[in-house]
N, CA, C and O of each residue as an XYZ file, in Angstrom:
796
protein
N       0.924     -1.214     -0.049
C       0.015      0.245     -0.157
C       0.945      1.396      0.116
O       1.515      1.720      1.158
N       0.950      1.751     -0.680
C       1.496      3.473     -1.319
C       0.755      4.690     -0.754
O      -0.402      4.419     -1.076
N       0.722      5.524     -0.296
C       0.221      7.378     -0.158
C       1.374      7.856      0.122
O       2.493      7.418      0.387
N       0.704      9.166     -0.029
C       1.532     10.331      0.344
C       2.827     10.769     -0.459
O       3.868     11.194      0.042
N       2.531     10.564     -1.926
C       3.856     10.832     -2.427
C       3.930     12.531     -2.284
O       3.092     13.395     -2.027
N       5.249     12.538     -2.560
C       6.053     14.163     -2.799
C       7.162     13.915     -3.528
O       8.047     13.139     -3.169
N       7.163     14.753     -4.889
C       7.905     15.227     -5.438
C       9.013     16.304     -5.427
O       8.679     17.411     -5.004
N      10.306     16.123     -5.842
C      11.333     17.106     -5.982
C      12.227     16.798     -6.950
O      12.575     15.652     -7.234
N      12.657     17.924     -7.529
C      13.642     17.774     -8.635
C      14.980     18.156     -8.536
O      15.104     19.283     -9.016
N      16.124     17.670     -8.086
C      17.365     18.519     -7.194
C      18.298     18.155     -8.101
O      18.107     17.318     -8.983
N      19.572     18.914     -7.866
C      20.625     17.844     -8.772
C      20.454     17.420    -10.029
O      21.301     16.653    -10.485
N      19.383     17.808    -10.813
C      19.371     17.452    -12.125
C      18.783     15.969    -12.237
O      18.778     15.310    -13.276
N      18.139     15.424    -10.621
C      17.639     14.409    -10.570
C      15.810     14.410     -9.943
O      15.453     15.181     -9.052
N      15.140     13.708    -10.413
C      13.795     13.703     -9.888
C      13.478     12.667     -8.612
O      13.461     11.443     -8.747
N      13.228     13.374     -7.337
C      13.095     12.210     -6.836
C      11.487     12.076     -5.998
O      10.976     13.194     -5.923
N      10.888     11.320     -5.569
C       9.923     10.942     -4.952
C       9.973     10.211     -4.084
O      10.776      9.282     -4.002
N       9.209     10.468     -3.359
C       9.124      9.729     -1.636
C       7.808      9.247     -1.268
O       6.980      9.773     -2.011
N       7.190      8.341     -0.296
C       6.128      7.907     -0.718
C       5.726      7.024      0.640
O       6.700      6.467      1.146
N       4.554      6.824      1.257
C       4.691      5.710      2.867
C       4.398      4.529      1.592
O       3.876      4.612      0.480
N       5.135      3.208      2.520
C       4.737      2.195      1.903
C       4.423      1.258      3.254
O       5.235      1.248      4.179
N       3.295      0.539      3.300
C       3.004     -0.377      4.715
C       1.842     -1.464      3.672
O       1.755     -1.728      2.473
N       1.195     -1.799      4.756
C       0.815     -2.909      4.611
C      -0.733     -2.478      4.407
O      -1.480     -3.177      3.723
N      -1.176     -1.287      5.039
C      -2.527     -0.552      4.666
C      -2.410      0.631      5.190
O      -1.321      1.049      5.584
N      -3.667      1.416      5.271
C      -3.825      2.728      5.176
C      -3.421      2.802      6.182
O      -2.202      2.904      6.318
N      -4.345      2.779      7.391
C      -4.646      2.309      8.892
C      -3.325      2.563      9.470
O      -2.418      2.222      8.710
N      -2.751      3.310     11.145
C      -1.882      2.818     11.524
C      -1.124      1.699     11.717
O      -1.638      0.789     12.367
N       0.162      1.541     11.230
C       1.019      0.121     11.591
C       2.295      0.592     11.289
O       2.712      1.540     10.624
N       2.930     -0.497     12.080
C       4.447     -0.071     12.052
C       5.126     -0.691     11.071
O       6.259     -1.171     11.036
N       4.171     -0.600     10.198
C       5.047     -1.657      9.103
C       5.532     -0.267      8.126
O       6.456     -0.168      7.317
N       4.670      0.569      8.498
C       4.938      2.012      8.074
C       6.317      2.598      7.594
O       6.940      3.218      8.456
N       6.822      2.507      6.491
C       8.039      3.390      6.100
C       7.887      4.328      4.988
O       6.979      4.163      4.173
N       9.184      5.859      4.845
C       9.343      5.568      4.084
C      10.137      5.772      2.702
O      11.103      6.534      2.747
N       9.840      5.201      1.557
C      10.859      4.988      0.305
C      10.775      6.320     -0.159
O      10.030      7.289     -0.014
N      12.043      5.952     -0.911
C      12.136      7.206     -2.096
C      13.183      6.695     -3.561
O      14.270      6.185     -3.832
N      12.628      6.947     -3.844
C      12.831      6.738     -5.669
C      13.238      7.748     -6.420
O      12.457      8.697     -6.495
N      14.776      7.855     -7.307
C      14.619      8.248     -8.177
C      14.660      8.677     -9.940
O      14.476      7.756    -10.737
N      14.805      9.505    -10.250
C      14.632      9.253    -12.132
C      15.351     10.342    -12.714
O      15.297     11.549    -12.480
N      16.030      9.681    -13.512
C      17.137     10.745    -14.518
C      16.687     11.201    -16.124
O      17.440     11.674    -16.975
N      14.814     10.822    -16.294
C      14.695     10.925    -17.447
C      13.442     11.166    -17.007
O      12.527     10.364    -17.193
N      13.312     12.189    -16.443
C      11.707     12.941    -16.208
C      10.836     12.105    -15.405
O       9.854     12.619    -14.869
N      11.113     10.762    -15.251
C       9.387     10.057    -14.550
C       9.537      8.482    -15.873
O       8.609      7.678    -15.958
N      10.521      8.373    -16.538
C      10.334      7.531    -17.640
C      10.761      6.591    -16.908
O       9.804      5.856    -16.663
N      11.611      6.251    -16.467
C      12.576      5.177    -15.571
C      12.843      5.586    -14.249
O      13.415      6.596    -13.841
N      12.237      4.448    -13.526
C      12.467      4.962    -11.860
C      13.288      3.768    -11.165
O      12.964      2.587    -11.288
N      14.509      4.267    -10.338
C      15.333      3.457     -9.449
C      15.113      3.818     -8.111
O      14.947      5.003     -7.821
N      15.088      2.761     -7.098
C      15.077      2.893     -5.641
C      16.177      3.233     -5.309
O      17.230      2.620     -5.482
N      15.898      4.886     -4.484
C      17.333      5.188     -3.678
C      17.213      5.046     -2.458
O      16.841      5.948     -1.709
N      17.637      3.414     -1.952
C      18.090      2.469     -0.835
C      18.689      3.548      0.331
O      18.188      3.555      1.456
N      19.704      4.378      0.001
C      20.514      5.000      1.070
C      19.035      6.066      1.625
O      18.780      6.369      2.791
N      18.500      6.335      0.777
C      17.590      7.891      1.357
C      16.361      7.194      1.658
O      15.488      7.992      1.998
N      15.900      5.731      1.654
C      14.875      5.318      2.612
C      14.905      5.315      4.408
O      15.900      5.330      5.131
N      13.789      5.296      4.710
C      13.782      5.630      6.569
C      12.574      4.567      7.111
O      11.411      4.363      6.762
N      13.437      4.018      8.115
C      12.555      2.923      8.529
C      12.833      2.692     10.534
O      13.726      2.645     11.380
N      11.917      2.645     10.436
C      11.644      2.357     12.286
C      10.462      1.233     12.743
O       9.263      1.431     12.548
N      10.890      0.289     13.244
C      10.470     -0.736     13.358
C       9.201     -0.260     14.687
O       8.076     -0.758     14.650
N       9.596      0.709     15.749
C       8.594      1.274     16.129
C       7.955      2.236     16.094
O       7.642      2.832     17.125
N       7.600      2.630     14.896
C       6.807      3.827     14.852
C       6.274      3.588     13.039
O       7.012      3.245     12.116
N       4.924      3.872     12.976
C       4.374      4.204     11.373
C       5.122      5.837     11.125
O       5.090      7.033     11.417
N       5.545      5.146     10.627
C       5.791      6.242      9.445
C       5.453      7.088      7.773
O       5.800      6.724      6.649
N       4.649      8.317      8.206
C       3.830      8.639      7.341
C       3.706     10.232      7.024
O       4.323     11.125      7.604
N       2.518     10.414      5.693
C       3.187     12.418      5.334
C       4.093     12.358      4.866
O       4.190     13.571      4.680
N       5.190     11.878      4.343
C       6.686     11.995      4.279
C       6.681     13.607      2.823
O       6.408     13.348      1.651
N       6.902     14.554      3.117
C       7.146     15.448      2.193
C       8.548     16.415      1.894
O       9.296     16.728      2.820
N       8.763     16.789      0.645
C      10.244     17.336      0.060
C      10.175     18.514      0.128
O       9.140     19.037     -0.284
N      11.244     19.353      0.667
C      11.637     20.498      0.547
C      12.941     21.038      0.405
O      13.830     21.037      1.256
N      12.985     21.598     -0.987
C      14.508     21.887     -1.660
C      14.947     23.191     -1.435
O      14.608     24.097     -2.196
N      15.653     23.377     -0.488
C      15.973     24.605      0.066
C      16.911     25.345     -0.940
O      17.548     24.703     -1.775
N      16.995     26.858     -0.838
C      17.664     27.647     -2.546
C      19.182     27.131     -2.163
O      19.914     27.669     -2.993
N      19.681     26.626     -1.604
C      20.943     26.359     -1.224
C      21.226     24.817     -1.533
O      22.204     24.144     -1.206
N      20.297     24.519     -2.124
C      20.638     23.097     -2.754
C      20.144     21.769     -1.777
O      19.827     20.669     -2.230
N      20.161     22.248      0.061
C      19.681     21.390      0.650
C      18.402     20.253      0.705
O      17.227     20.515      0.965
N      18.747     19.453      0.512
C      17.114     18.525      0.226
C      16.810     18.014      1.841
O      17.423     17.111      2.410
N      15.461     19.011      2.546
C      15.136     18.443      3.362
C      13.859     17.164      3.426
O      13.136     17.124      2.430
N      13.663     16.467      4.190
C      12.700     15.480      4.601
C      11.957     15.576      5.770
O      12.529     15.590      6.860
N      10.960     15.631      5.689
C       9.691     15.988      6.979
C       8.565     14.787      6.745
O       8.077     14.530      5.644
N       8.252     14.115      7.958
C       7.506     13.385      7.787
C       7.488     13.244      9.327
O       8.232     13.720     10.185
N       5.632     11.868      9.466
C       5.214     12.074     10.734
C       5.541     10.755     11.557
O       5.608      9.807     10.774
N       5.761     10.388     12.831
C       5.682      9.348     13.209
C       4.948      8.944     14.057
O       4.741      9.767     14.948
N       4.339      7.780     14.185
C       3.109      7.720     14.716
C       3.584      6.805     16.271
O       4.747      7.010     16.616
N       3.059      6.200     16.843
C       3.220      5.169     17.381
C       2.373      3.812     17.456
O       1.183      4.010     17.210
N       2.654      2.676     17.697
C       1.403      1.361     17.264
C       0.298      1.653     18.159
O      -0.480      0.762     17.817
N      -0.397      2.410     19.231
C      -1.356      2.436     20.042
C      -1.982      3.843     19.565
O      -3.153      4.139     19.802
N      -1.101      4.667     18.879
C      -1.714      5.936     17.955
C      -1.978      7.033     19.348
O      -2.852      7.898     19.292
N      -1.098      6.850     20.567
C      -1.094      7.961     21.351
C      -0.152      9.041     21.437
O      -0.399     10.043     22.109
N       0.868      8.898     20.821
C       1.955      9.719     20.013
C       1.779     10.036     18.707
O       1.077      9.218     18.113
N       2.169     10.927     18.069
C       2.533     11.434     17.520
C       3.544     12.672     17.254
O       3.277     13.666     17.929
N       4.660     12.785     16.389
C       5.992     13.859     16.538
C       5.543     13.846     14.928
O       4.948     12.973     14.297
N       6.065     15.179     14.492
C       6.624     15.240     13.253
C       8.260     15.717     13.290
O       8.752     16.598     13.995
N       8.989     14.771     12.214
C      10.362     14.721     12.484
C      10.729     15.276     11.070
O       9.870     15.368     10.192
N      12.383     15.743     10.821
C      12.766     15.505      9.988
C      14.298     15.191      9.751
O      15.068     15.052     10.701
N      14.729     15.079      8.325
C      16.248     15.069      8.077
C      16.933     16.283      6.950
O      16.329     17.176      6.356
N      18.113     16.007      6.921
C      18.295     16.884      5.264
C      19.226     16.210      4.913
O      19.808     15.380      5.611
N      19.493     16.535      3.649
C      20.782     15.773      2.870
C      21.329     16.643      1.719
O      20.535     17.148      0.926
N      22.732     16.847      1.592
C      23.702     17.972      0.856
C      23.892     16.849     -0.476
O      23.729     15.629     -0.479
N      24.235     17.634     -1.411
C      24.765     16.502     -3.220
C      26.008     15.921     -2.866
O      26.972     16.539     -2.413
N      25.943     14.735     -3.086
C      24.875     14.513     -3.961
C      23.574     13.098     -3.659
O      23.204     12.193     -4.406
N      23.268     13.376     -2.580
C      21.929     12.896     -1.998
C      21.692     11.663     -2.179
O      20.781     11.006     -2.684
N      23.117     11.364     -1.451
C      22.770      9.298     -1.296
C      22.469      8.897      0.445
O      22.153      7.778      0.849
N      22.683     10.248      1.382
C      22.206      9.163      2.955
C      21.438     10.598      3.541
O      21.284     11.568      2.800
N      21.064     10.591      4.712
C      20.523     11.793      5.191
C      21.351     12.150      6.193
O      22.544     11.881      6.051
N      20.938     12.778      7.321
C      21.524     13.184      8.508
C      20.533     12.774      9.723
O      19.419     12.267      9.598
N      21.149     13.086     10.839
C      20.587     12.770     11.906
C      18.828     13.178     11.607
O      18.383     13.935     10.744
N      17.830     12.130     12.982
C      16.654     12.871     12.577
C      16.483     13.339     13.956
O      16.934     12.890     15.009
N      15.365     14.826     13.587
C      15.481     15.819     14.516
C      13.639     16.221     14.273
O      12.870     16.370     13.323
N      13.590     16.264     15.700
C      12.279     16.628     16.168
C      11.539     17.862     15.712
O      11.910     18.985     16.053
N      10.692     17.690     15.090
C      10.231     19.075     14.947
C       9.197     19.948     15.669
O       9.174     21.153     15.920
N       8.185     18.745     15.968
C       6.405     19.299     17.203
C       7.562     18.741     18.356
O       8.662     18.190     18.389
N       6.269     19.410     19.482
C       6.416     18.840     20.666
C       4.937     18.809     21.487
O       4.780     19.283     22.612
N       3.989     18.215     20.761
C       2.494     18.349     21.191
C       2.803     17.039     21.155
O       3.667     16.624     20.382
N       2.268     16.401     21.819
C       1.809     14.813     22.065
C       1.533     14.051     20.941
O       2.231     13.127     20.521
N       0.081     14.625     20.272
C      -0.054     14.418     18.991
C      -0.203     15.369     18.025
O      -1.184     16.100     18.164
N       0.605     15.584     16.948
C       0.934     16.186     16.428
C       0.909     15.860     14.699
O       1.172     14.658     14.756
N       0.781     16.121     13.403
C       0.843     15.392     12.329
C       1.228     16.715     11.385
O       0.719     17.831     11.494
N       2.247     16.315     10.442
C       2.453     17.111      9.211
C       0.802     17.477      8.379
O      -0.166     16.794      8.043
N       1.104     18.654      8.321
C      -0.413     18.812      7.165
C      -0.128     19.785      6.120
O      -0.507     20.954      6.034
N       0.763     18.951      5.175
C       0.807     19.862      4.235
C       2.680     19.988      3.633
O       3.710     19.668      4.226
N       2.432     20.708      1.966
C       4.232     20.795      1.994
C       4.494     21.763      2.365
O       3.680     22.684      2.299
N       6.436     22.021      3.202
C       7.020     22.870      3.675
C       7.046     23.876      2.451
O       6.863     23.657      1.253
N       7.322     25.014      3.112
C       7.635     26.333      1.708
C       8.949     27.022      2.156
O       9.315     26.704      3.287
N       9.462     27.602      1.715
C      10.763     28.726      1.346
C      10.507     29.994      0.858
O      10.384     30.380     -0.304
N      10.451     30.505      1.760
C       9.830     31.730      1.643
C      10.841     32.805      1.397
O      11.843     32.925      2.101
N      10.486     33.795      0.112
C      11.806     34.716     -0.549
C      12.809     35.248      0.620
O      13.943     35.628      0.327
N      12.368     35.253      1.850
C      13.563     35.443      2.897
C      14.603     34.719      3.134
O      15.766     35.083      3.310
N      14.161     33.693      3.135
C      14.523     32.234      3.291
C      14.215     31.473      4.581
O      14.794     30.507      5.079
N      12.914     32.320      5.076
C      12.267     31.689      6.211
C      11.501     30.271      5.287
O      10.862     30.126      4.246
N      12.181     29.158      6.725
C      11.128     27.685      6.033
C      10.190     27.370      7.042
O      10.490     27.242      8.230
N       8.674     27.203      6.413
C       7.809     27.168      6.992
C       7.289     26.142      6.874
O       6.896     25.986      5.718
N       7.000     25.024      7.755
C       6.063     23.589      7.673
C       4.576     23.287      8.493
O       4.500     23.349      9.720
N       3.659     23.023      7.795
C       2.074     23.038      8.173
C       2.472     21.774      8.793
O       3.314     20.911      8.544
N       1.421     21.996      9.839
C       1.190     21.202     11.167
C      -0.120     21.156     11.570
O      -0.887     22.071     11.271
N      -0.560     19.971     12.368
C      -2.318     20.421     13.222
C      -1.617     18.978     14.043
O      -1.058     17.888     13.930
N      -2.309     20.251     15.122
C      -2.237     19.395     16.282
C      -3.496     17.999     17.177
O      -4.553     18.173     16.571
N      -3.581     17.583     17.562
C      -4.935     16.635     17.801
C      -4.983     16.718     18.887
O      -3.965     16.346     19.472
N      -5.878     17.114     19.550
C      -6.100     16.697     21.086
C      -6.800     15.272     21.698
O      -6.236     14.262     21.278
N      -7.675     15.085     22.410
C      -7.939     13.614     23.117
C      -9.317     13.152     22.784
O      -9.793     12.022     22.889
N      -9.914     14.371     22.318
C     -11.308     14.055     21.143
C     -11.171     14.121     19.549
O     -12.019     14.226     18.663
N     -10.115     14.045     19.532
C      -9.780     13.875     18.082
C     -10.094     15.068     17.545
O     -10.142     14.902     16.326
N     -10.402     16.507     17.906
C     -10.474     17.510     17.352
C      -9.003     18.627     16.953
O      -8.065     18.741     17.742
N      -9.049     19.213     15.882
C      -7.617     19.280     15.455
C      -7.156     21.389     15.283
O      -8.054     22.168     14.962
N      -5.900     21.828     15.529
C      -5.980     22.815     15.121
C      -4.935     22.999     14.859
O      -4.080     22.347     15.458
N      -4.523     23.992     13.825
C      -3.510     23.984     12.948
C      -2.618     24.689     12.859
O      -2.880     25.872     13.081
N      -1.183     24.345     12.509
C      -0.260     25.424     13.326
C       0.869     25.525     12.059
O       0.806     24.735     11.117
N       1.963     26.636     12.144
C       3.036     25.998     11.178
C       4.338     26.302     12.543
O       4.106     26.900     13.593
N       5.537     25.761     12.175
C       6.478     25.683     12.600
C       7.507     26.440     11.530
O       7.624     25.972     10.398
N       8.306     27.723     11.963
C       9.075     27.642     11.076
C      10.389     28.487     11.802
O      10.348     28.940     12.946
N      11.646     28.599     10.802
C      12.652     29.069     11.179
C      13.251     29.915     10.158
O      12.668     29.965      9.075
N      14.399     30.639     10.335
C      15.407     31.539      9.883
C      16.861     31.537     10.114
O      17.755     32.367      9.949
N      16.772     29.754     10.760
C      18.546     29.625     11.025
C      18.568     27.998     10.632
O      19.077     27.052     11.234
N      17.953     28.043      9.615
C      18.118     26.669      9.028
C      17.878     25.223     10.220
O      18.509     24.177     10.369
N      16.987     25.647     10.723
C      16.420     24.314     11.794
C      17.559     24.946     13.329
O      16.964     24.726     14.384
N      18.274     25.292     13.443
C      18.683     25.768     14.732
C      17.461     25.844     15.753
O      17.317     25.109     16.730
N      16.604     26.875     15.346
C      16.040     27.359     16.345
C      14.320     27.082     15.537
O      14.241     27.100     14.309
N      13.229     26.874     16.297
C      11.941     27.176     15.441
C      11.007     27.728     16.375
O      11.242     27.812     17.581
N       9.849     28.141     15.771
C       8.728     29.096     16.435
C       7.494     28.182     16.096
O       7.514     27.539     15.047
N       6.262     28.093     17.078
C       5.326     27.991     16.468
C       4.614     29.125     16.378
O       4.769     30.100     17.112
N       3.435     28.983     15.047
C       2.067     30.184     15.345
C       1.067     29.252     14.695
O       1.115     28.337     13.873
N       0.050     29.928     15.477
C      -1.146     28.717     15.659
C      -1.964     29.279     14.209
O      -1.247     30.007     13.522
N      -2.764     29.140     13.898
C      -3.729     29.315     12.412
C      -4.965     29.922     13.290
O      -5.413     29.485     14.350
N      -5.343     30.951     12.605
C      -6.979     31.812     13.627
C      -8.045     30.966     12.414
O      -7.873     31.031     11.197
N      -9.032     30.271     13.039
C     -10.017     29.863     11.675
C     -11.340     30.277     12.598
O     -11.388     30.336     13.827
N     -12.156     30.482     11.858
C     -13.587     31.325     11.763
C     -13.650     32.398     13.424
O     -14.376     32.322     14.415
N     -12.563     33.282     13.063
C     -12.562     34.077     13.962
C     -12.520     33.742     15.795
O     -12.798     34.409     16.792
N     -11.933     32.124     15.508
C     -11.613     31.974     17.038
C      -9.956     32.292     17.364
O      -8.995     32.620     16.669
N     -10.106     32.099     18.353
C      -8.215     33.119     19.152
C      -7.506     31.288     18.651
O      -7.952     30.176     18.933
N      -6.222     31.718     17.798
C      -5.055     30.739     17.676
C      -4.709     29.911     18.639
O      -4.282     30.151     19.768
N      -5.045     28.382     17.817
C      -4.811     27.310     18.722
C      -6.097     26.511     19.520
O      -6.085     25.582     20.326
N      -7.300     27.370     18.871
C      -8.666     26.678     19.154
C      -8.846     25.760     18.197
O      -8.833     26.000     16.990
N      -9.040     24.558     18.770
C      -9.691     23.283     18.743
C     -10.514     23.092     17.506
O     -11.513     23.802     17.620
N     -10.520     22.444     16.386
C     -12.221     22.053     15.665
C     -11.975     21.534     14.809
O     -11.075     20.749     15.109
N     -12.272     21.439     13.617
C     -12.485     20.487     12.744
C     -10.857     20.845     11.603
O     -10.428     20.060     10.756
N     -10.491     21.675     11.812
C      -9.730     21.890     10.384
C      -8.005     21.405     10.500
O      -7.361     21.667     11.516
N      -7.398     20.680      9.323
C      -6.384     20.237     10.076
C      -5.256     20.345      8.903
O      -4.397     21.206      9.098
N      -5.161     19.616      7.771
C      -4.507     19.644      6.490
C      -4.468     20.497      6.037
O      -5.563     20.703      5.514
N      -3.264     21.890      5.724
C      -3.578     22.430      4.520
C      -2.201     22.977      3.715
O      -1.069     22.667      4.086
N      -2.409     23.624      2.845
C      -1.573     24.438      2.013
C      -0.857     26.057      2.165
O      -1.586     26.948      2.601
N       0.336     26.326      1.855
C       0.677     27.656      1.737
C       0.913     27.731      0.670
O       0.795     26.808     -0.136
N       1.393     29.115      0.373
C       1.654     30.106     -1.308
C       2.169     31.340     -0.520
O       1.723     31.618      0.593
N       3.268     32.172     -1.238
C       3.718     33.078     -0.808
C       3.024     34.025     -1.896
O       2.451     33.384     -2.777
N       2.940     35.730     -2.048
C       2.594     36.298     -2.886
C       4.125     36.711     -3.294
O       5.101     37.205     -2.730
N       3.808     36.266     -4.492
C       5.243     37.018     -5.590
C       5.597     38.217     -5.757
O       6.714     38.576     -6.131
N       4.132     39.325     -5.339
C       4.401     40.877     -5.604
C       4.693     41.158     -4.477
O       5.347     42.201     -4.472
N       4.427     40.452     -2.767
C       4.639     41.159     -1.834
C       5.170     40.361     -1.016
O       4.425     39.719     -0.275
N       6.325     40.225     -0.951
C       7.118     39.215      0.234
C       6.484     38.980      1.221
O       6.184     40.099      1.639
N       5.943     38.021      2.091
C       5.649     37.398      3.422
C       4.323     37.729      3.289
O       3.707     38.034      4.310
N       3.857     37.728      2.404
C       2.214     37.983      2.497
C       1.765     36.397      1.802
O       1.938     36.056      0.632
N       1.148     35.583      2.914
C       1.009     34.227      2.350
C      -0.006     34.070      2.624
O      -0.503     34.796      3.486
N      -0.876     32.890      1.911
C      -2.221     32.629      1.916
C      -2.143     31.137      2.309
O      -1.110     30.480      2.177
N      -3.352     30.623      2.823
C      -3.636     29.248      2.704
C      -5.024     28.506      2.825
O      -6.022     28.749      3.503
N      -4.692     27.423      1.837
C      -6.163     26.617      1.781
C      -6.609     25.563      2.841
O      -6.036     24.542      2.462
N      -7.078     25.359      3.581
C      -7.531     24.471      4.189
C      -8.632     23.393      4.165
O      -9.716     23.615      3.624
N      -8.334     22.214      4.765
C      -9.338     21.219      4.592
C     -10.041     20.955      6.022
O      -9.320     20.668      6.978
N     -11.675     21.064      6.204
C     -12.227     21.265      7.437
C     -12.666     19.420      7.047
O     -13.380     18.921      6.178
N     -11.776     18.783      8.251
C     -12.805     17.253      8.004
C     -14.160     17.285      8.569
O     -14.567     17.906      9.551
N     -14.895     16.357      7.621
C     -16.243     16.093      7.656
C     -16.791     17.420      6.699
O     -18.010     17.587      6.715
N     -16.010     18.329      5.905
C     -16.988     18.575      5.448
C     -16.798     18.744      3.301
O     -15.970     18.096      2.660
N     -17.559     19.509      2.827
C     -17.062     19.404      1.560
C     -16.085     20.189      1.045
O     -15.498     19.648      0.108
N     -15.673     21.362      1.352
C     -15.490     22.544      1.037
C     -14.279     22.466      1.683
O     -13.930     21.904      2.722
N     -13.507     23.367      0.589
C     -12.040     23.820      1.043
C     -12.020     25.469      1.508
O     -12.625     26.212      0.734
N     -11.424     26.066      2.621
C     -11.420     27.366      3.223
C      -9.832     27.862      2.697
O      -9.398     28.972      3.005
């Protein structure tokens, strides 16, 4: 079972990561696999050195980010077997992109998921969409951002329906883009669980 693909073109090579597991539901068989193509997707080979496995966790929601300096980032969510703990982590690789650096924890809440593709803003700030989950399954979307290549991270919660930032509700996965004419001006499109519209 393959899900959550993410695609990036870096170092004159196309890379695709995805979660591979025996089922879509939480299972510690979930792992992140990476494949690459040198002919823009006509043929693919497995990048075994970039695969990520952990026998104690379900790895899911992988997302690539190519930084402007050529660094390749891989963000993914980790869920334990009982689905009582979720966290978002990341790894980095530099050219020629044959192996990852050490895994680094991004989120601190007990249950947090990756929510969408990370972006690098014109200022160089890296912004990672996430959402937090409470004990009743309600969610609160937020971003983690850094201006120093991950040495320090800041959390900002999104506002929804006029509520205070961090209010739990049904909003979770979202995508962010920067206005090319006004640096730092962002727009987000967000999914509301159980509803047919995007917001």
